[in-house]
Structures are given as structure tokens and as C-alpha cells.
C-alpha positions in Angstrom: -3.7 9.4 -11.9 0.0 9.3 -10.9 0.0 12.9 -9.6 -3.0 12.4 -7.3 -1.8 12.4 -3.7 -4.8 12.3 -1.3 -4.2 14.5 1.8 -5.8 12.1 4.3 -3.2 9.4 3.9 0.3 8.5 5.0 2.9 7.3 2.5 6.0 5.1 2.4 9.1 5.8 0.3 8.3 2.5 -1.5 5.0 4.0 -2.7 2.4 2.4 -0.4 -0.3 4.5 1.1 -1.8 4.1 4.6 -5.2 5.2 5.7 -5.6 5.3 9.5 -8.9 4.8 11.3 -8.2 4.6 15.0 -5.9 1.6 15.3 -6.8 0.1 11.9 -4.5 0.9 8.9 -5.7 0.2 5.4 -2.8 -0.2 3.0 -2.6 0.1 -0.8 -0.2 1.1 -3.6 -0.2 4.7 -4.8 -1.4 5.8 -8.2 2.2 6.7 -9.0 3.3 3.1 -8.3 0.6 1.5 -10.4 1.3 3.9 -13.2 5.0 3.1 -13.1 4.4 -0.7 -12.8 1.9 -0.9 -15.7 -0.7 -3.6 -16.0 -0.7 -5.6 -12.7 -1.3 -9.3 -13.4 -0.7 -11.0 -10.0 -0.8 -10.2 -6.3 0.2 -12.3 -3.3 -0.5 -11.0 0.2 -0.1 -12.2 3.8 -3.1 -14.0 5.2 -5.3 -12.7 7.9 -4.0 -13.3 11.4 -0.3 -13.1 10.4 2.0 -10.4 11.9 3.6 -7.8 9.7 6.5 -5.5 10.7 7.1 -1.9 9.6 9.3 -1.6 6.5 9.2 -5.4 5.9 7.4 -7.2 3.1 3.8 -8.3 3.3 3.5 -9.5 -0.2 4.3 -8.9 -3.9 2.6 -7.6 -7.0 3.7 -8.5 -10.4 3.1 -6.4 -13.5 3.9 -7.0 -17.2 7.1 -5.0 -16.5 8.4 -6.3 -13.1 7.8 -7.9 -9.7 7.7 -5.6 -6.7 7.7 -6.3 -3.0 5.1 -4.6 -0.9 6.3 -3.1 2.4 4.2 -2.6 5.5 3.9 1.0 6.8 3.3 -0.2 10.4 3.8 -3.2 12.7 0.7 -5.2 13.6 -1.6 -8.1 12.7 -3.3 -8.5 9.3 -7.1 -8.4 10.1 -8.3 -8.4 6.5 -6.9 -9.1 3.0 -8.6 -7.8 -0.1 -9.3 -11.2 -1.7 -10.9 -9.5 -4.8 -7.5 -8.4 -6.0 -6.2 -12.0 -5.8 -8.8 -13.0 -8.4 -8.6 -9.7 -10.3 -5.3 -7.8 -9.7 -6.2 -5.3 -12.4 -8.5 -3.6 -9.7 -5.2 -2.0 -8.4 -4.8 -0.3 -11.8 -8.4 0.7 -12.0 -8.8 2.1 -8.5 -5.6 2.0 -6.4 -7.0 4.5 -3.8 -10.3 2.7 -3.0 -11.3 -0.8 -4.3 -7.6 -1.6 -5.0 -6.6 -1.6 -1.3 -4.4 -4.6 -0.3 -4.6 -5.3 3.5 -5.9 -4.0 6.7 -3.6 -4.1 9.8 -4.4 -3.7 13.4 -1.4 -1.7 14.3 0.6 -2.2 17.5 1.7 1.4 18.0 0.7 4.8 16.6 4.3 6.0 17.2 5.3 4.4 13.9 3.1 6.8 12.0 5.6 9.5 12.7 8.2 7.8 10.4 5.8 7.8 7.4 5.7 10.5 4.7 3.1 13.2 4.9 1.3 14.0 1.6 3.6 17.1 0.9 6.7 15.0 1.4 5.4 12.2 -0.9 4.6 14.8 -3.6 8.3 15.9 -3.4 9.5 12.3 -3.6 7.5 11.5 -6.8 8.4 14.9 -8.4 12.0 13.8 -8.3 11.3 10.5 -10.1 
């Protein structure tokens, strides 16, 4: 799964993905990230209504190997948190691209998308790892 890099997403250098639908951005961790972390046992995310800032943390995930901060790909307001992963963080391992999404953000400015990695750039990044 770690080599899968969907072409319809943006990526961060910290291995989050971002799916953009108008001004709503759905955020998750990549297959590469969850493979590297191993079994995810805990997730903590910002609540709905809270502001997030591009490149700043919006939560943490803990695996049997380590604890990792989660970084927001855009600035905006959290409009939805995936509460299913709070109760069952293993969903991230099972399906990081779909059911394992983390938060949805109403972004303040589309201009920030230009600083995110395109799929080809993200593939190069993980090839070096």
C-alpha cells in the first residue's frame, strides 16, 4: 500500500494527503506514513469549530512504534472530525485513503494549495526514504 499515491490529491512533506472539493479539504495520512508507523493505536484531533493553520499541528497519532504530530495542509476551520478513528484508530491502517480520513477543513485561501506537493513530487519524496 505504501507505494500507492492517488493522482487526485495534494500531499505534505510530513505525509498527509489533502483532497480538495471546492473550499473543503479532507485530510488524512498517506499509505506510506501508516506503513512506516505500523499499527496505529491512538488518535487525537482538533475539534470541530477550531481553527487550524497551514504547517501547524492539528493532532497526533500514536503507533506501537512512535507518536507523530499531524500537520494541517491548509489554514481554515475544522468542520468535521472523523470520530470513528478516535474509537478505532486501526481504520487508518486498514484504509488510509478513504475511511481513515482525519478531519475536514473549510480553507481560508486556495493560494496555500500551491505550496503543497503534487503526486509526482510526493512519489519522489517517498522514493528517497
